TIVEX-23604 format. One line per 3 residues: number of its first residue (from 1); for each residue x, y, z of N, C-alpha, C. Coordinates in Angstrom, 3 decimals, padded with zeros to 6 digits, m for minus. Layout:
N
NUM> X:Y:Z:X:Y:Z:X:Y:Z; ...
END
This chain:
257
1> 000.817:m001.214:000.000:000.000:000.000:000.000:000.848:001.261:000.000; 002.080:001.152:000.532:002.944:002.321:000.678:004.231:002.137:m000.099; 004.725:003.233:m000.631:005.999:003.246:m001.344:006.825:004.394:m000.770
4> 007.944:004.087:m000.124:008.746:005.101:000.561:009.984:005.429:m000.275; 010.206:006.728:m000.533:011.357:007.155:m001.327:011.996:008.399:m000.720; 013.271:008.562:m000.996:014.022:009.734:m000.537:014.409:010.560:m001.762
7> 014.216:011.884:m001.677:014.548:012.766:m002.794:015.528:013.841:m002.345; 016.247:014.391:m003.313:017.232:015.430:m003.026:017.007:016.582:m004.006; 015.961:017.337:m003.745:015.561:018.431:m004.615:015.533:019.729:m003.827
10> 015.334:020.842:m004.538:015.198:022.140:m003.873:014.160:022.975:m004.618; 013.974:024.220:m004.170:012.943:025.072:m004.767:013.170:025.310:m006.255; 014.420:025.260:m006.711:014.708:025.501:m008.128:014.190:024.379:m009.033
13> 013.864:023.239:m008.438:013.418:022.097:m009.231:011.938:022.154:m009.587; 011.215:023.106:m009.024:009.798:023.244:m009.354:009.508:024.714:m009.639; 008.780:024.974:m010.718:008.484:026.344:m011.138:007.000:026.613:m010.881
16> 006.759:027.459:m009.887:005.394:027.711:m009.425:005.070:029.195:m009.473; 003.784:029.509:m009.360:003.389:030.907:m009.201:003.980:031.427:m007.894; 004.348:032.702:m007.877:004.997:033.284:m006.693:004.132:033.127:m005.442
19> 002.829:033.342:m005.570:001.950:033.243:m004.397:001.862:031.807:m003.890; 001.939:030.840:m004.798:001.912:029.436:m004.400:003.187:029.072:m003.658; 004.325:029.486:m004.209:005.604:029.199:m003.555:005.690:029.881:m002.190
22> 005.124:031.063:m002.080:005.143:031.784:m000.806:004.416:031.000:000.285; 003.260:030.441:m000.059:002.492:029.643:000.903:003.288:028.408:001.312; 003.912:027.759:000.354:004.680:026.548:000.627:005.908:026.838:001.489
25> 006.589:027.937:001.205:007.748:028.316:002.023:007.328:028.625:003.460; 006.141:029.193:003.621:005.627:029.473:004.962:005.401:028.174:005.728; 004.895:027.161:005.043:004.690:025.857:005.678:006.014:025.293:006.171
28> 007.046:025.379:005.328:008.373:024.892:005.711:008.928:025.692:006.886; 008.773:027.015:006.846:009.270:027.866:007.935:008.607:027.509:009.263; 007.321:027.230:009.219:006.616:026.856:010.448:007.149:025.545:011.010
31> 007.418:024.585:010.134:007.947:023.302:010.586:009.344:023.459:011.182; 010.144:024.337:010.576:011.503:024.563:011.072:011.499:025.291:012.417; 010.435:026.043:012.684:010.351:026.811:013.930:009.250:026.270:014.844
34> 009.098:024.961:014.797:008.063:024.300:015.590:008.224:024.574:017.087; 009.455:024.555:017.574:009.693:024.776:019.010:009.253:026.173:019.439; 009.527:027.158:018.591:009.126:028.539:018.916:007.609:028.648:018.928
37> 006.944:028.031:017.946:005.485:028.056:017.907:004.899:027.400:019.160; 005.550:026.322:019.608:005.041:025.586:020.767:005.017:026.448:022.026; 005.959:027.381:022.135:005.988:028.248:023.327:004.768:029.162:023.385
40> 004.107:029.333:022.239:002.889:030.156:022.184:001.631:029.278:022.081; 001.827:027.980:022.273:000.701:027.067:022.197:000.200:026.820:020.788; 001.088:027.022:019.792:000.710:026.846:018.383:001.456:025.674:017.758
43> 000.908:025.161:016.658:001.528:024.057:015.929:001.687:024.428:014.459; 002.707:023.893:013.793:002.834:024.140:012.344:001.746:023.397:011.581; 001.491:023.853:010.383:000.494:023.201:009.530:001.064:021.880:009.012
46> 000.320:020.808:009.192:000.791:019.482:008.787:m000.204:018.744:007.882; m001.377:019.301:007.700:m002.390:018.660:006.860:m002.707:019.610:005.709; m002.266:019.250:004.523:m002.297:020.183:003.395:m002.995:019.550:002.195
49> m003.861:020.322:001.567:m004.545:019.869:000.351:m003.982:020.625:m000.847; m003.474:019.888:m001.825:m003.038:020.446:m003.103:m004.154:020.193:m004.119; m004.570:021.238:m004.862:m005.547:021.001:m005.917:m005.236:021.883:m007.115
52> m005.673:021.426:m008.277:m005.428:022.163:m009.506:m005.411:021.219:m010.694; m005.297:021.763:m011.911:m005.320:020.932:m013.117:m004.182:019.915:m013.133; m004.324:018.844:m013.913:m003.256:017.845:m014.029:m001.971:018.465:m014.573
55> m000.841:017.960:m014.115:000.451:018.362:m014.663:000.963:019.705:m014.209; 000.422:020.245:m013.105:000.820:021.586:m012.662:001.827:021.579:m011.509; 002.353:020.401:m011.169:003.451:020.355:m010.213:003.111:019.900:m008.811
58> 001.943:019.312:m008.605:001.542:018.913:m007.253:002.433:017.800:m006.706; 002.621:016.752:m007.485:003.456:015.636:m007.031:004.913:016.058:m006.908; 005.413:016.811:m007.880:006.793:017.291:m007.819:007.012:018.169:m006.590
61> 006.034:019.008:m006.271:006.152:019.874:m005.099:006.211:019.049:m003.819; 005.448:017.961:m003.756:005.519:017.072:m002.585:006.926:016.500:m002.439; 007.562:016.165:m003.561:008.940:015.655:m003.533:009.902:016.736:m003.050
64> 009.692:017.964:m003.519:010.551:019.081:m003.103:010.400:019.339:m001.605; 009.162:019.375:m001.119:008.928:019.589:000.316:009.578:018.493:001.142; 009.452:017.255:000.666:010.088:016.129:001.354:011.593:016.337:001.464
67> 012.196:016.786:000.376:013.645:017.023:000.359:014.046:018.139:001.314; 013.324:019.248:001.270:013.679:020.420:002.070:013.447:020.173:003.560; 012.334:019.521:003.881:012.041:019.223:005.280:012.973:018.143:005.821
70> 013.382:017.241:004.915:014.278:016.158:005.328:013.562:014.897:005.757; 012.270:014.780:005.404:011.500:013.582:005.718:011.361:012.739:004.450; 011.488:011.415:004.539:011.215:010.570:003.359:009.776:010.764:002.891
73> 009.564:010.566:001.587:008.232:010.715:001.018:007.544:009.358:000.947; 006.358:009.287:001.494:005.554:008.063:001.461:004.431:008.252:000.448; 004.463:007.463:m000.642:003.378:007.482:m001.621:002.330:006.464:m001.189
76> 001.094:006.894:m001.089:000.001:005.974:m000.772:m000.602:005.479:m002.074; m000.536:004.173:m002.311:m001.051:003.583:m003.547:m002.522:003.201:m003.348; m003.402:003.992:m003.920:m004.828:003.806:m003.664:m005.380:002.499:m004.216
79> m004.767:001.997:m005.285:m005.285:000.741:m005.832:m005.139:m000.395:m004.827; m004.197:m000.250:m003.887:m004.009:m001.254:m002.839:m004.864:m000.968:m001.610; m005.301:000.270:m001.491:m006.078:000.674:m000.312:m007.559:000.363:m000.491
82> m008.090:000.689:m001.671:m009.521:000.522:m001.915:m009.874:m000.959:m002.046; m010.889:m001.373:m001.347:m011.357:m002.757:m001.402:m012.874:m002.771:m001.480; m013.413:m003.766:m002.161:m014.872:m003.900:m002.258:m015.447:m004.633:m001.047
85> m014.549:m005.180:m000.221:m015.020:m005.911:000.953:m015.392:m004.954:002.077; m016.480:m005.213:002.705:m017.006:m004.372:003.764:m015.972:m004.139:004.859; m015.662:m002.865:005.092:m014.771:m002.504:006.190:m013.286:m002.611:005.893
88> m012.897:m003.232:004.775:m011.480:m003.463:004.527:m010.739:m002.188:004.135; m011.394:m001.299:003.377:m010.744:m000.041:003.006:m010.446:000.793:004.242; m011.416:000.890:005.142:m011.208:001.637:006.386:m010.077:001.021:007.207
91> m010.013:m000.308:007.209:m008.945:m001.006:007.925:m007.581:m000.690:007.315; m007.526:m000.651:005.975:m006.275:m000.313:005.292:m005.832:001.108:005.614; m006.799:002.028:005.653:m006.483:003.412:006.001:m005.955:003.510:007.426
94> m006.556:002.745:008.334:m006.113:002.748:009.725:m004.660:002.286:009.817; m004.302:001.267:009.027:m002.926:000.764:009.008:m001.963:001.855:008.533; m002.393:002.624:007.519:m001.551:003.709:006.998:m001.323:004.769:008.068
97> m002.381:005.195:008.722:m002.246:006.217:009.761:m001.442:005.699:010.953; m001.588:004.434:011.285:m000.789:003.855:012.371:000.693:003.903:012.011; 000.996:003.637:010.726:002.393:003.643:010.276:002.989:005.047:010.329
100> 002.275:006.026:009.773:002.854:007.367:009.673:002.934:008.058:011.035; 002.111:007.628:011.988:002.152:008.225:013.319:003.406:007.813:014.094; 004.094:006.754:013.627:005.264:006.240:014.344:006.586:006.848:013.858
103> 006.526:007.753:012.896:007.754:008.351:012.385:007.512:009.751:011.845; 008.500:010.260:011.114:008.390:011.573:010.481:008.492:011.379:008.973; 007.389:011.615:008.306:007.303:011.413:006.862:006.553:012.580:006.226
106> 006.747:012.737:004.921:005.810:013.503:004.108:004.981:012.450:003.397; 003.690:012.445:003.656:002.800:011.402:003.132:001.943:011.992:002.020; 002.032:011.410:000.833:001.277:011.917:m000.313:000.123:010.987:m000.661
109> m001.086:011.471:m000.440:m002.291:010.793:m000.914:m002.600:011.390:m002.288; m002.033:010.807:m003.341:m002.251:011.340:m004.687:m003.585:010.845:m005.228; m004.144:011.590:m006.189:m005.470:011.290:m006.730:m006.447:011.086:m005.575
112> m006.405:012.021:m004.664:m007.137:011.941:m003.400:m008.646:011.869:m003.573; m009.149:012.375:m004.723:m010.598:012.383:m004.933:m011.184:010.976:m004.939; m010.330:009.951:m005.150:m010.808:008.561:m005.116:m011.385:008.236:m003.740
115> m010.726:008.753:m002.711:m011.105:008.388:m001.350:m011.856:009.503:m000.623; m011.807:010.721:m001.175:m012.475:011.837:m000.520:m013.772:012.235:m001.194; m014.325:011.316:m001.972:m015.510:011.653:m002.766:m016.717:012.019:m001.914
118> m017.611:012.765:m002.545:m018.832:013.182:m001.860:m019.626:011.967:m001.400; m020.085:012.053:m000.173:m020.804:010.923:000.407:m022.139:010.660:m000.285; m022.681:011.669:m000.957:m023.966:011.482:m001.622:m023.816:011.204:m003.118
121> m022.586:010.864:m003.553:m022.335:010.546:m004.954:m023.038:009.221:m005.293; m024.033:009.257:m006.174:m024.806:008.038:m006.472:m024.029:007.001:m007.269; m022.887:007.386:m007.832:m022.118:006.451:m008.662:m021.188:005.563:m007.849
124> m021.036:005.851:m006.568:m020.094:005.094:m005.740:m020.801:004.056:m004.883; m020.121:002.908:m004.716:m020.723:001.872:m003.880:m020.574:002.243:m002.399; m021.269:001.519:m001.559:m021.362:001.862:m000.141:m020.041:001.927:000.576
127> m019.054:001.117:000.176:m017.775:001.100:000.882:m017.092:002.463:000.809; m017.130:003.111:m000.348:m016.513:004.429:m000.484:m017.226:005.442:000.405; m018.548:005.379:000.433:m019.305:006.319:001.249:m018.955:006.173:002.731
130> m018.778:004.929:003.153:m018.426:004.696:004.554:m017.007:005.163:004.860; m016.101:004.969:003.898:m014.702:005.257:004.164:m014.418:006.754:004.203; m015.243:007.567:003.525:m015.068:009.022:003.594:m015.176:009.483:005.042
133> m016.177:008.970:005.734:m016.354:009.326:007.142:m015.154:008.882:007.980; m014.671:007.669:007.714:m013.515:007.155:008.444:m012.277:008.001:008.206; m012.058:008.357:006.943:m010.867:009.144:006.622:m010.916:010.514:007.290
136> m012.056:011.177:007.222:m012.177:012.508:007.821:m011.908:012.450:009.323; m012.387:011.395:009.966:m012.176:011.250:011.406:m010.697:011.016:011.708; m010.049:010.155:010.909:m008.619:009.877:011.109:m007.783:011.132:010.880
139> m008.128:011.887:009.843:m007.378:013.105:009.537:m007.569:014.150:010.633; m008.789:014.282:011.078:m009.080:015.278:012.116:m008.362:014.946:013.426; m008.259:013.660:013.746:m007.657:013.239:015.008:m006.148:013.056:014.926
142> m005.577:013.203:013.737:m004.136:012.971:013.580:m003.331:014.036:014.325; m002.387:013.581:015.164:m001.573:014.494:015.960:m000.078:014.170:015.840; 000.308:013.399:014.816:001.695:012.979:014.674:002.598:014.057:014.109
145> 003.856:013.678:013.853:004.866:014.613:013.359:004.988:014.622:011.834; 004.320:013.713:011.167:004.393:013.658:009.711:003.585:014.789:009.073; 003.941:015.100:007.830:003.191:016.076:007.040:002.328:015.299:006.053
148> 001.036:015.524:006.097:000.103:014.811:005.224:m000.328:015.735:004.085; m000.084:015.281:002.860:m000.476:016.037:001.669:m001.460:015.201:000.867; m002.609:015.764:000.590:m003.572:015.126:m000.307:m003.607:015.955:m001.589
151> m003.520:015.293:m002.735:m003.493:016.004:m004.016:m004.629:015.525:m004.905; m005.295:016.469:m005.556:m006.390:016.110:m006.452:m006.427:017.022:m007.673; m006.796:016.432:m008.806:m007.054:017.199:m010.028:m008.529:017.570:m010.138
154> m009.355:017.005:m009.260:m010.810:017.167:m009.372:m011.400:017.601:m008.032; m011.144:018.830:m007.599:m011.619:019.273:m006.284:m013.140:019.259:m006.131; m013.858:019.395:m007.254:m015.323:019.413:m007.202:m015.898:018.058:m006.777
157> m015.072:016.992:m006.831:m015.531:015.672:m006.420:m015.429:015.461:m004.915; m014.663:016.328:m004.238:m014.417:016.124:m002.815:m015.628:016.470:m001.961; m015.831:015.673:m000.952:m016.879:015.951:000.026:m016.556:017.267:000.729
160> m017.557:018.102:000.954:m017.332:019.415:001.564:m016.713:019.286:002.950; m017.023:018.198:003.645:m016.461:018.003:004.976:m014.970:017.746:004.968; m014.450:017.223:003.838:m013.013:016.937:003.739:m012.200:018.227:003.772
163> m012.692:019.262:003.086:m011.945:020.516:002.978:m011.626:021.108:004.351; m012.572:020.987:005.266:m012.409:021.606:006.588:m011.363:020.910:007.450; m010.977:019.709:007.060:m010.017:018.951:007.881:m008.567:019.348:007.612
166> m008.320:020.165:006.603:m006.947:020.541:006.249:m006.555:021.876:006.875; m005.272:021.970:007.261:m004.747:023.210:007.834:m004.483:024.259:006.758; m004.155:023.783:005.557:m003.829:024.697:004.460:m004.289:024.086:003.155
169> m004.780:024.949:002.254:m005.215:024.521:000.925:m004.414:025.313:m000.102; m003.740:024.605:m001.004:m002.829:025.242:m001.959:m003.303:024.964:m003.388; m003.513:026.043:m004.149:m003.963:025.915:m005.527:m002.783:025.965:m006.489
172> m002.742:025.017:m007.415:m001.704:024.963:m008.456:m002.368:025.297:m009.790; m001.995:026.448:m010.355:m002.630:026.874:m011.604:m001.787:026.499:m012.812; m002.357:026.689:m013.990:m001.609:026.455:m015.226:m000.549:027.545:m015.363
175> 000.625:027.204:m015.890:001.698:028.200:m015.976:001.400:029.308:m016.973; 001.746:030.541:m016.593:001.613:031.664:m017.514:002.811:031.670:m018.461; 002.881:032.675:m019.335:003.949:032.722:m020.339:005.336:032.710:m019.704
178> 005.520:033.499:m018.650:006.823:033.590:m017.994:007.260:032.246:m017.433; 006.315:031.558:m016.788:006.666:030.252:m016.205:006.855:029.192:m017.290; 006.079:029.283:m018.364:006.267:028.323:m019.469:007.672:028.454:m020.034
181> 008.144:029.695:m020.181:009.499:029.906:m020.690:010.534:029.300:m019.744; 010.354:029.499:m018.452:011.300:028.954:m017.465:011.315:027.423:m017.493; 010.135:026.836:m017.719:010.062:025.370:m017.775:010.774:024.855:m019.019
184> 010.600:025.540:m020.159:011.331:025.168:m021.371:012.840:025.260:m021.124; 013.263:026.351:m020.517:014.695:026.544:m020.238:015.233:025.443:m019.337; 014.445:025.075:m018.355:014.878:024.047:m017.399:015.140:022.708:m018.088
187> 014.210:022.280:m018.936:014.311:020.943:m019.520:015.147:020.880:m020.801; 015.360:022.041:m021.445:016.158:022.033:m022.678:017.633:022.339:m022.450; 018.014:022.625:m021.214:019.401:023.021:m020.945:020.394:021.878:m021.106
190> 019.894:020.660:m021.261:020.774:019.496:m021.421:021.602:019.604:m022.694; 020.990:020.136:m023.763:021.684:020.306:m025.041:021.669:021.769:m025.482; 022.561:022.078:m026.401:022.571:023.417:m026.992:021.330:023.593:m027.866
193> 020.972:024.848:m028.112:019.807:025.148:m028.952:020.254:025.961:m030.165; 019.584:025.734:m031.293:019.830:026.546:m032.474:019.543:028.012:m032.151; 020.296:028.906:m032.772:020.160:030.328:m032.482:018.779:030.873:m032.835
196> 018.108:030.229:m033.795:016.802:030.747:m034.203:015.656:030.267:m033.299; 015.972:029.540:m032.240:014.935:029.132:m031.289:014.654:030.290:m030.345; 013.455:030.823:m030.421:013.022:031.958:m029.595:012.043:031.433:m028.548
199> 012.527:031.242:m027.327:011.685:030.665:m026.286:010.554:031.598:m025.861; 010.744:032.909:m026.068:009.648:033.837:m025.787:008.469:033.558:m026.709; 008.784:033.371:m027.975:007.732:033.101:m028.961:007.109:031.730:m028.727
202> 007.958:030.752:m028.416:007.460:029.396:m028.184:006.567:029.343:m026.950; 006.932:030.111:m025.928:006.107:030.132:m024.711:004.746:030.772:m024.985; 004.709:031.711:m025.922:003.426:032.302:m026.336:002.569:031.271:m027.068
205> 003.219:030.481:m027.909:002.508:029.515:m028.750:002.034:028.292:m027.970; 002.497:028.149:m026.745:002.125:026.968:m025.957:001.165:027.325:m024.816; 000.385:028.368:m025.006:m000.638:028.697:m024.010:m001.586:027.511:m023.861
208> m001.910:027.165:m022.628:m002.753:026.005:m022.375:m001.961:024.751:m022.066; m000.627:024.825:m022.179:000.232:023.699:m021.812:000.456:023.714:m020.296; 000.390:022.550:m019.690:000.766:022.429:m018.284:002.286:022.247:m018.208
211> 002.819:022.316:m017.014:004.250:022.072:m016.854:004.627:020.687:m017.338; 003.753:019.712:m017.080:003.993:018.342:m017.512:003.978:018.225:m019.038; 003.085:018.965:m019.692:003.030:018.961:m021.162:004.338:019.487:m021.751
214> 004.851:020.560:m021.163:006.101:021.150:m021.644:007.268:020.195:m021.402; 007.287:019.596:m020.225:008.347:018.630:m019.910:008.373:017.499:m020.938; 007.186:016.969:m021.258:007.115:015.867:m022.205:007.575:016.290:m023.601
217> 007.190:017.498:m024.032:007.621:018.001:m025.335:009.146:018.152:m025.372; 009.713:018.666:m024.299:011.169:018.855:m024.234:011.902:017.515:m024.260; 011.391:016.550:m023.514:012.008:015.218:m023.496:011.965:014.600:m024.885
220> 010.838:014.757:m025.591:010.724:014.230:m026.950:011.719:014.918:m027.886; 011.902:016.235:m027.725:012.844:016.980:m028.562:014.281:016.521:m028.281; 014.609:016.327:m027.030:015.950:015.844:m026.665:016.184:014.444:m027.214
223> 015.169:013.612:m027.098:015.287:012.235:m027.578:015.539:012.211:m029.087; 014.795:013.033:m029.824:014.968:013.073:m031.274:016.377:013.539:m031.650; 016.853:014.579:m030.964:018.181:015.118:m031.271:019.263:014.070:m031.008
226> 019.159:013.379:m029.879:020.174:012.385:m029.507:020.155:011.202:m030.467; 018.960:010.718:m030.803:018.847:009.589:m031.736:019.388:009.960:m033.117; 019.199:011.238:m033.501:019.700:011.707:m034.802:021.191:012.031:m034.774
229> 021.828:011.826:m033.626:023.265:012.051:m033.515:023.659:013.516:m033.424; 022.746:014.370:m032.999:023.030:015.798:m032.897:023.308:016.185:m031.439; 024.133:017.216:m031.268:024.409:017.710:m029.915:023.678:019.033:m029.665
232> 022.649:019.279:m030.479:021.861:020.503:m030.324:020.412:020.217:m030.715; 019.521:021.120:m030.317:018.104:021.006:m030.657:017.797:022.010:m031.749; 017.193:021.539:m032.834:016.862:022.479:m033.905:015.387:022.874:m033.829
235> 015.082:024.025:m034.384:013.751:024.620:m034.280:012.674:023.732:m034.888; 012.942:023.143:m036.029:011.912:022.348:m036.711:011.489:021.153:m035.864; 012.463:020.490:m035.226:012.141:019.323:m034.386:011.386:019.761:m033.122
238> 011.754:020.911:m032.585:011.071:021.403:m031.396:009.614:021.736:m031.727; 009.404:022.393:m032.878:008.033:022.714:m033.296:007.233:021.444:m033.562; 007.909:020.437:m034.079:007.256:019.164:m034.388:006.715:018.491:m033.122
241> 007.565:018.453:m032.068:007.125:017.787:m030.835:006.072:018.622:m030.098; 006.151:019.933:m030.236:005.135:020.794:m029.618:003.781:020.569:m030.291; 003.783:020.469:m031.613:002.547:020.206:m032.350:001.970:018.848:m031.964
244> 002.861:017.884:m031.805:002.434:016.539:m031.394:001.821:016.582:m029.985; 002.432:017.377:m029.105:001.913:017.491:m027.743:000.542:018.169:m027.744; 000.360:019.146:m028.635:m000.954:019.799:m028.758:m002.022:018.786:m029.163
247> m001.655:017.867:m030.058:m002.590:016.820:m030.474:m002.976:015.937:m029.292; m001.990:015.629:m028.449:m002.265:014.797:m027.270:m003.197:015.517:m026.299; m002.947:016.808:m026.106:m003.785:017.597:m025.199:m005.222:017.619:m025.707
250> m005.388:017.809:m027.027:m006.723:017.856:m027.612:m007.413:016.496:m027.495; m006.644:015.427:m027.662:m007.208:014.081:m027.537:m007.720:013.841:m026.118; m006.972:014.330:m025.129:m007.406:014.185:m023.730:m008.703:014.949:m023.484
253> m008.779:016.164:m024.053:m009.988:016.977:m023.879:m011.208:016.281:m024.466; m011.030:015.695:m025.639:m012.157:015.048:m026.320:m012.568:013.758:m025.634; m011.636:013.150:m024.898:m011.947:011.887:m024.226:m012.730:012.089:m022.940
256> m012.783:013.350:m022.446:m013.527:013.621:m021.218:m015.020:013.556:m021.492; m015.781:013.015:m020.517:m017.236:012.896:m020.725:m017.913:014.256:m020.779
END
């Protein structure tokens, strides 16, 4: 059910909106000054909800926070947690909370909407409806040293009661032109670029791309250059992979109900 990993990243590894990064840095500062807060009867924020469109850096940010705080990252694998057997999902969740209460971890409940769904959702079987109540109670009563992060691409699916159980809610938006350019620069720095590649123009042309979309386009461009035996990225190949990525984005949009 759990996958534990250690990462060695920093703030430069994730490109976020300034207001988003400010909130996250505040969370880290509170954890670092926990003893000072305790003298005033206060505690740092440890229960955090990340929400926003797919590919906007939620999982990567959890890895960065894990690195900066110095706690291993625990990925919760929901396919192992959810069970159709009566009471088993709640039991699995209890095991997870028992584990994280015994140490210091950053715990990531990714695709959290699977388990935090609205209790009155008619499409879900009874086990999910029961487990929402169990999860909210476990989260509310949690007093350990670990940092719990729940991430969702579909906040509208979450039960309203779930939102109130978090100390902080962080929104991850789609990158603007400035951030798109920085993401291109980050992933294309592995190889040289042709002089006619204008990242300002390319960042304009990729409006609607998430950080993940840009990363994938850059990886495809690097792969093509390396396979072709080149030590640089040319404009035509970069435009080609960007166009291909646009097709993928459109295909995803059309596949949504």
